[in-house]
C-alpha positions as CSV (number, residue, x, y, z in Angstrom):
1,M,169.8,16.1,-104.5
2,S,170.8,19.7,-104.2
3,L,168.2,22.2,-103.0
4,I,168.0,25.7,-104.3
5,A,167.1,28.3,-101.8
6,S,166.8,32.0,-102.2
7,P,168.1,34.4,-99.5
8,P,165.6,36.4,-97.5
9,A,164.8,39.9,-98.6
10,P,166.9,42.6,-97.0
11,F,166.0,43.4,-93.3
12,D,163.3,46.0,-93.1
13,T,164.2,48.6,-90.5
14,N,160.8,50.4,-91.0
15,V,158.8,47.8,-89.0
16,V,157.4,48.5,-85.6
17,D,158.7,45.4,-83.8
18,K,162.3,45.3,-85.0
19,A,163.3,42.7,-82.5
20,A,160.8,40.2,-83.7
21,E,161.5,41.0,-87.3
22,W,165.2,40.6,-86.8
23,K,164.7,37.1,-85.2
24,Y,162.6,36.1,-88.2
25,W,165.1,37.4,-90.7
26,M,168.0,35.7,-89.0
27,R,166.2,32.3,-88.9
28,S,165.4,32.7,-92.6
29,F,169.0,33.6,-93.4
30,L,170.5,30.7,-91.3
31,D,168.1,28.4,-93.1
32,F,169.3,29.7,-96.4
33,I,173.0,29.1,-95.3
34,D,172.1,25.6,-94.2
35,I,170.2,24.7,-97.4
36,S,173.0,26.1,-99.5
37,E,175.5,24.1,-97.5
38,V,177.8,27.0,-96.9
39,T,180.5,26.1,-94.4
40,D,183.2,28.6,-95.0
41,K,183.2,31.3,-92.2
42,D,184.3,34.1,-94.5
43,L,181.8,33.2,-97.2
44,K,179.0,33.2,-94.5
45,I,180.0,36.8,-93.5
46,K,180.1,37.9,-97.1
47,L,176.7,36.5,-97.8
48,F,175.3,38.1,-94.7
49,R,176.6,41.5,-95.7
50,A,175.3,41.1,-99.2
51,H,171.8,40.2,-98.1
52,V,171.1,41.9,-94.8
53,G,170.6,45.4,-96.3
54,R,172.4,48.7,-96.3
55,P,171.2,50.1,-92.9
56,I,172.6,47.1,-91.1
57,V,175.8,47.0,-93.0
58,E,176.3,50.7,-92.2
59,F,175.5,50.1,-88.5
60,L,178.1,47.3,-88.3
61,S,180.7,49.3,-90.2
62,D,180.3,52.1,-87.7
63,Q,181.1,49.9,-84.7
64,P,184.4,50.8,-83.0
65,D,185.3,47.1,-82.5
66,I,184.5,46.0,-86.0
67,A,187.8,43.9,-86.1
68,Q,186.5,41.7,-83.3
69,L,183.2,41.1,-85.1
70,N,184.8,38.3,-87.3
71,T,182.1,35.6,-87.1
72,L,178.5,35.5,-88.3
73,E,177.4,34.8,-84.7
74,K,179.1,38.0,-83.4
75,L,177.7,40.1,-86.1
76,C,174.2,38.8,-85.5
77,Q,174.5,39.2,-81.8
78,R,175.5,42.9,-82.2
79,V,172.4,43.6,-84.4
80,E,170.2,41.7,-82.0
81,D,171.5,43.8,-79.1
82,R,170.7,46.9,-81.0
83,Y,167.1,45.9,-81.7
84,A,166.5,44.2,-78.4
85,R,163.2,45.2,-76.8
86,S,163.8,47.8,-74.1
87,L,161.7,47.8,-71.0
88,N,159.1,50.5,-71.0
89,K,159.2,51.5,-67.3
90,F,156.2,53.8,-67.5
91,G,154.1,51.2,-69.2
92,E,155.1,48.5,-66.7
93,R,154.2,50.8,-63.8
94,L,150.9,51.5,-65.3
95,K,150.1,47.8,-65.8
96,F,151.2,47.1,-62.2
97,R,149.1,49.8,-60.7
98,S,146.0,48.9,-62.7
99,V,145.9,45.3,-61.3
100,K,142.8,44.7,-59.2
101,L,142.4,41.9,-56.7
102,V,139.7,39.3,-57.4
103,N,137.5,38.1,-54.6
104,G,139.3,35.4,-52.7
105,E,142.7,36.3,-54.2
106,S,145.6,36.9,-51.8
107,C,147.9,39.9,-52.3
108,L,150.9,37.9,-51.1
């Protein structure tokens, strides 16, 4: 029995939490690849570029080491690195300083 799967919509770069959205998009795309039974490395990359959306394709094309990004995993890792959540130092300090001890709680 062959299953028919449609690829995910192009990645939306206008969302607030791009890291979470990227992980969801990537899982959906990998499911699409698995269901479609695509095993050829080059075909996976072509499908990725065809469905990921123009902003991501342009970002990857602008990479100085584009020749080394020759597997789907490397391409995805590069995009994931771009949208990884950065640590908000000010926000983390504010959370730390606003912590209050509860009765009976040790500060150690």
